Phi, psi and omega in degrees: 000329177307310182303316180295318180296319178303315186294314185296320181289330179294305181299315177303312182292328177291315183299315178302319179292322178292318181298319179292318173299311183296313180296326178291322177285326177293325181281329178298318180290330182255076186307332185280354182295114172235147180250118186278156176303330174302316184288327173300311178299308182308312184291326177293317179286331181272324184244315185301300187286351182295335177288349174251008184276358170263011182296330170301318178301311180297321174308312176306315181300310181296313183297326179296315188294317176282349181072029182264118180274331181282094188287341180301332179296330183289317177300308181304315180291324176299316177295320184293321179296316178297316176299319177299322179297314182295320179294314177302321184297323179291312185287310183228069187300321185286324171301317187290323176301310182299314179302314187301314181297319177291309179298319180294324178297320179288320175301310179303308186300320182280317183295326186277348189240338191295346179282344175263328187223123189250351176300147185223034174282167183305325182298315186275339173294320179295319176298319184292321180294316181290320178301308181294337179294349178294324178298329183269329190280316183309316177294323175295320186288319185267338182217068187296311185294320179294322175293321176293325179292329174290318177302321181292328177296334186270024176075007178287104181240008183284116180297325181299318178300314172294326176294322176299318185289322174301317180298311178303309177300321184274352182245023172061017178300320179303321182291318179294328178297322180294315177303314176303313181294321175299313176304314178302316180296324179296308184300316176297320183294313182296343181289117175045074186305134166207152185307322187295342180291348176299349168309324181298319181278331171307305183299316179304305180292329177298315185293319173299317183299299190295330179281344172278317181275335187247167178286159181303332179286315183297307185296325174297315183303312180297316183294306189299313180288307192265353170244303182293306184296319183293321179297314180292327183288323174305315175298323180287325173299322180291316183298326188281327180206092182291337186264338178220098184301327183291313174295322173303322178295312179300319173295322175298319168304311181302308178289329181283335193298312180299317173289329174305300182306310176308308176306316176303322182291314174304320183286326177291328179288312179300317179295321172304309182291322182286335181292344174288337179246331181246166175289165187305303185296320179295323183295315179304310186295320172304314182296319184296307187280313179293315176304311176300320178299319181291334176275334178297314187296305178295333176292317181295315178307312184294316177300320181291320182290319177298312178305315177293321195266339178284342182281000000 
């Protein structure tokens, strides 16, 4: 079954690479084309977050391992962790942002690669972190001012933080960071060589291309929805029905729909409340990134606990 997943992900990665190239060229030729934050929000709510909407399914597995029968505890804990993240973001936003970017880098690097490499030593964890950091570094490298504007919208007002970023940008640290990320991709590719591991390079160049041609928000939306979310969903579909992926997909949609709808409702309520203070596009950006941060931490914690306790 692992070979089937590798083949699916290889084909998906190649198609995504072609899509990034064709879409970038079309956008370049049609200078007037703009993708609004509202479209980005719609894609993230409909496609992006769906891969985390089976956390209740994974939560049941974890509670069975721990012998806990009251599943309401899972929902309350998950919600409280998400709420704590939002509160921390309001109180200490720049520290919350830094932690989120580091955690997200590791999460993206690992989740996008673990179907190829299952080793979990400190060495590979470092490689996953460096690989995933490309998603964070490239928008800052190609669109520095626009990325800074997004950070400011996320309540980051610490001058020392921006002075540090200006120093990083002026001393070519970002370029060296991209080189390190490139090296991590090469090292991951070189581990037990097989043709399907070219996925690593397809992903690498796709991320470079979309961040070069598109704004940080649009580039992140394309990556998050059509690469990261799809790849993780393929693994979940396989878990639900390894013998028939079509049936597995139907089960996935059925199980993911309730939490996806609930998340959409929370986001729309948040958007309504924020829109009373900020303009519509700024409110959307806050909802996307602070909202994703609040969902990322309980999601990653759940993945970690399952990984540790299933062994």
